[in-house]
C-alpha positions in Angstrom: -33.4 4.0 6.6 -36.8 2.9 5.3 -37.6 -0.8 4.8 -37.4 -2.0 1.2 -40.9 -1.8 -0.4 -42.3 -4.9 -1.9 -42.6 -3.3 -5.4 -39.3 -1.6 -5.3 -36.4 -2.8 -7.5 -34.5 -5.5 -5.7 -31.3 -4.1 -4.2 -29.4 -7.2 -5.3 -29.3 -5.7 -8.8 -31.3 -8.4 -10.6 -33.7 -6.0 -12.2 -36.7 -7.7 -10.7 -39.1 -6.3 -8.1 -38.1 -7.1 -4.5 -41.2 -9.2 -3.9 -40.3 -11.4 -6.9 -36.7 -11.8 -6.0 -34.9 -11.7 -2.7 -38.0 -11.2 -0.5 -38.9 -14.8 -1.5 -35.5 -16.0 -0.2 -35.8 -14.1 3.1 -39.4 -15.4 3.6 -38.7 -18.9 2.4 -40.7 -21.5 4.2 -38.5 -23.6 6.5 -37.6 -26.9 4.9 -36.0 -28.5 7.9 -37.7 -30.8 10.3 -37.3 -30.1 14.1 -34.7 -32.9 14.2 -32.7 -31.3 11.4 -32.9 -27.9 13.1 -31.6 -29.4 16.2 -28.7 -31.0 14.2 -28.0 -27.6 12.7 -27.9 -25.9 16.1 -25.5 -28.5 17.3 -23.3 -28.6 14.2 -20.6 -26.0 15.1 -20.2 -27.2 18.7 -19.8 -30.8 17.4 -17.2 -29.7 14.8 -15.2 -27.8 17.5 -15.3 -30.8 19.8 -14.2 -33.1 16.9 -11.3 -30.8 16.2 -9.8 -31.4 19.6 -8.3 -34.7 18.5 -6.1 -32.7 16.0 -4.8 -30.2 18.5 -1.2 -31.5 18.2 -1.4 -30.5 14.5 -3.7 -27.5 14.8 -2.1 -25.7 17.7 1.3 -24.9 16.2 -0.2 -23.6 13.0 -2.8 -21.5 15.0 -0.1 -20.0 17.2 2.1 -19.2 14.2 -0.7 -17.2 12.5 -2.2 -15.5 15.5 1.2 -14.2 16.6 0.7 -11.5 14.0 -2.1 -10.1 16.0 0.1 -9.2 18.9 0.2 -5.7 17.5 -3.5 -5.3 18.3 -5.3 -4.5 21.6 -6.3 -7.7 23.4 -10.0 -7.3 22.5 -9.3 -6.9 18.8 -6.8 -9.7 18.8 -9.4 -12.1 20.2 -11.8 -11.3 17.4 -9.2 -11.8 14.7 -8.0 -15.0 16.4 -11.5 -16.5 16.4 -11.9 -16.0 12.7 -8.4 -17.4 12.1 -9.3 -20.5 14.1 -12.5 -21.0 12.0 -10.5 -20.7 8.8 -8.1 -23.4 10.1 -11.1 -25.7 10.7 -13.2 -24.9 7.6 -10.7 -24.0 4.8 -7.2 -25.1 5.6 -6.2 -28.6 4.2 -4.4 -29.6 7.4 -5.1 -33.3 7.5 -4.0 -36.3 5.4 -5.3 -36.2 1.9 -5.5 -32.4 1.9 -8.7 -32.5 4.0 -10.0 -29.8 6.2 -11.2 -30.6 9.7 -14.7 -29.8 8.6 -14.5 -32.2 5.7 -13.2 -34.9 7.9 -16.1 -34.4 10.3 -18.6 -34.6 7.5 -17.0 -37.7 6.1 -17.1 -39.3 9.6 -20.6 -38.4 10.7 -22.7 -37.7 7.6 -24.3 -41.1 7.8 -25.8 -40.2 11.2 -27.9 -37.4 9.7 -31.1 -37.4 7.6 -30.9 -37.3 3.8 -32.0 -33.6 3.9 -29.3 -32.7 6.3 -26.7 -34.7 4.3 -27.5 -32.6 1.3 -27.3 -29.5 3.4 -23.8 -30.5 4.7 -22.5 -30.6 1.1 -22.9 -26.8 1.1 -20.8 -26.5 4.2 -17.9 -28.3 2.5 -17.5 -25.4 0.1 -17.3 -22.7 2.8 -14.8 -20.0 2.0 -14.2 -16.6 3.7 -14.9 -13.6 1.6 -14.9 -9.8 1.7 -18.4 -8.3 1.4 -19.6 -4.7 1.1 -22.9 -3.8 2.6 -24.9 -2.0 -0.1 -28.1 -1.7 1.8 -29.2 -2.1 5.4 -32.3 -1.5 7.4 -33.5 -2.8 10.7 -34.4 -6.3 9.5 -32.6 -6.7 6.1 -29.3 -6.2 4.5 -27.8 -6.7 1.1 -24.2 -7.7 0.8 -22.1 -7.7 -2.3 -19.0 -9.9 -2.8 -16.0 -7.5 -3.3 -14.5 -9.5 -6.1 -17.1 -11.3 -8.1 -19.9 -8.7 -7.3 -22.5 -11.4 -6.4 -25.2 -9.8 -4.2 -27.4 -11.5 -1.7 -30.2 -10.3 0.6 -30.0 -11.5 4.2 -32.2 -11.2 7.2 -30.5 -9.4 10.1 -29.2 -11.5 12.9 -27.5 -10.5 16.2 -24.2 -10.9 14.5 -25.0 -8.4 11.7 -27.3 -6.1 13.7 -24.7 -3.3 13.9 -23.8 -3.4 10.2 -24.8 -0.3 8.2 -24.8 0.7 4.5 -21.3 1.3 3.2 -19.7 -0.9 5.9 -17.8 -4.0 4.9 -17.5 -7.4 6.6 -15.0 -10.3 6.3 -15.9 -13.8 7.2 -18.0 -16.8 6.3 -21.5 -16.8 4.9 -22.9 -19.9 6.5 -25.6 -22.0 4.9 -28.5 -22.0 7.3 -32.0 -23.7 7.3 -33.6 -20.6 5.9 -30.9 -19.4 3.6 -27.5 -17.9 4.6 -26.3 -16.0 7.6 -23.2 -14.2 8.8 -21.8 -15.9 11.9 -20.7 -14.2 15.1 -17.1 -14.7 13.8 -17.6 -12.1 11.1 -15.2 -9.2 11.2 -16.9 -5.8 10.7 -14.7 -3.4 8.7 -15.5 0.3 8.7 -15.4 2.1 5.3 -12.1 3.8 5.8 -10.4 0.5 6.7 -12.0 -1.4 3.9 -10.7 1.3 1.4 -7.2 1.0 2.7 -7.2 -2.8 2.4 -8.7 -2.8 -1.1 -6.1 -0.2 -2.1 -3.3 -2.7 -1.4 -5.0 -5.8 -2.5 -3.9 -5.5 -6.2 -0.3 -5.3 -4.9 -0.8 -8.4 -2.7 -2.2 -10.3 -5.7 0.8 -9.3 -7.8 3.4 -10.4 -5.3 1.6 -13.8 -4.8 2.4 -14.5 -8.5 -0.6 -16.9 -8.8 -3.0 -17.2 -11.6 -6.0 -18.1 -9.4 -9.0 -15.7 -9.3 -9.1 -13.1 -6.5 -11.8 -14.9 -4.4 -9.6 -18.1 -4.4 -6.5 -16.1 -3.5 -8.4 -14.4 -0.7 -9.2 -17.8 0.8 -5.8 -19.4 0.3 -3.9 -16.5 1.8 -6.5 -15.6 4.5 -3.8 -15.3 7.2 -2.0 -12.6 5.2 -5.4 -10.9 4.6 -6.1 -10.7 8.4 -2.5 -9.7 9.2 -2.7 -6.8 6.7 -5.9 -5.5 8.2 -4.4 -5.9 11.7 -1.4 -3.7 10.5 -3.9 -1.1 9.3 -5.7 -1.2 12.6 -2.5 -0.9 14.7 -0.4 1.3 12.4 -2.8 3.0 10.1 -1.8 6.5 11.2 1.9 5.8 10.3 1.0 4.3 6.9 -1.3 7.3 6.2 1.8 9.5 6.6 3.7 7.9 3.7 3.0 10.9 1.5 5.0 13.0 4.0 8.2 11.0 3.4 11.1 12.7 1.7 12.2 11.3 -1.6 15.2 9.6 -0.1 13.1 7.8 2.5 10.6 6.6 -0.2 13.6 5.3 -2.2 14.5 3.1 0.7 11.1 1.5 0.7 11.2 1.0 -3.1 14.5 -0.7 -2.9 13.3 -3.0 -0.1 10.2 -3.9 -2.0 12.2 -4.7 -5.2 14.8 -6.9 -3.3 12.5 -9.0 -1.1 12.0 -12.6 -2.1 8.2 -12.7 -2.2 8.1 -16.5 -2.3 9.3 -16.3 1.3 8.1 -13.0 2.6 4.4 -12.1 3.1 3.2 -8.7 2.0 1.9 -7.7 5.5 5.4 -8.3 6.9 6.6 -5.6 4.4 3.6 -3.5 5.4 4.5 -3.6 9.1 8.1 -2.9 8.3 7.1 0.0 6.1 4.9 1.5 8.9 7.9 1.3 11.4 10.2 3.0 8.8 7.7 5.8 8.2 7.5 6.5 11.9 11.2 6.3 12.3 11.9 8.6 9.4 9.5 11.3 10.4 10.6 11.3 14.0 14.4 10.8 13.6 14.9 12.5 10.2 17.9 10.4 9.3 20.3 11.8 6.7 20.1 9.3 3.8 23.0 9.7 1.4 22.8 6.1 0.1 19.3 4.5 0.3 20.8 1.0 -0.1 22.3 1.1 3.4 19.0 1.7 5.1 17.1 -0.7 2.8 19.6 -3.4 3.6 19.3 -2.7 7.4 15.5 -2.9 7.1 15.7 -6.1 5.2 18.0 -7.6 7.9 15.7 -6.3 10.7 12.6 -7.8 9.0 14.3 -11.2 8.9 15.4 -11.1 12.5 12.2 -9.8 14.0 9.2 -10.4 11.8 9.7 -13.3 9.5 12.6 -15.4 10.7 12.1 -18.2 8.2 13.1 -15.6 5.5 16.1 -14.3 7.4 19.3 -13.6 5.5 22.7 -13.3 7.2 24.2 -9.8 7.6 26.7 -10.6 4.9 24.1 -11.9 2.5 22.0 -8.8 2.9 25.1 -6.6 2.4 25.9 -8.4 -0.8 22.3 -8.1 -2.0 22.4 -4.4 -1.7 26.1 -3.9 -2.6 27.0 -2.3 0.7 29.4 -3.3 3.4 28.4 -5.7 6.2 29.6 -3.3 8.8 27.4 -0.6 7.5 24.4 -2.9 7.6 25.2 -3.7 11.2 25.5 0.0 12.2 22.2 1.0 10.5 20.5 -2.1 11.9 21.5 -1.2 15.4 20.1 2.4 14.9 16.8 1.1 13.6 16.4 -1.6 16.2 16.8 0.9 19.1 13.8 2.8 17.8 11.6 0.1 16.3 
């Protein structure tokens, strides 16, 4: 693709010429002294080192969330886990006073930096992960658009974004840098087909969260569910794509399960993973479903025992919820568990 011409309309959509808009940002004169640049280059390593004192608090939460990536190949799980760890440091209010590890670091060490760098650190305190669509990309430059608020920004290409192309998407942090903003090497590149699948379920995820916050805020607050959902699509996308092949009775099972789940205690990607397993089971085993409630109850029971144990119901409680016998739930559960 050709480089953006100086007199061409700016791809960020401002209506201005590129030379009067984002080119100025890309070519902005460095405002940092050599000492400030050194501080910037050392910032992330210092934050990571600072976080080690909180390992007793961080580690259990980290292990809980990254367990959902066990469905992925090891290489992919490592990428997802890195981004999750950064979210725990930068965005998750883990410490006393609802502070993040990053905020605690800044409070502790801001006085050791220059006034210029102190002002710069204030931008880091507002870091949030986001979903971006790449609307333009050439060898040196790219334009990304926030998937929810549609804000656009022109960035210089870095090694972390070198392989991103127009119509790709990316999930991660847009880090304040001395010369503007930059995607970090923790950014998760998302091909167009996968982005489309995630965005198709996002409205449903928002609905089950029952929260009045804006979408960008929900994306940040529920980032573990976001990454888990994408992991399910990576690992089980073929099964989910086959949903349209389900007979009506099998689809009725999923509808019942969705309606009966307690969404205050069950995350949407857990339902998504259960759904993928059910689709595969149904298409391979072709069970005779005379009463959808029996299989929906068995799925509900299986979900609680294997995927989200803190939301588990007893066999009797599940049976009562779906108005079926406890024995039937046990029989159907055993059949599902042997194949799942």
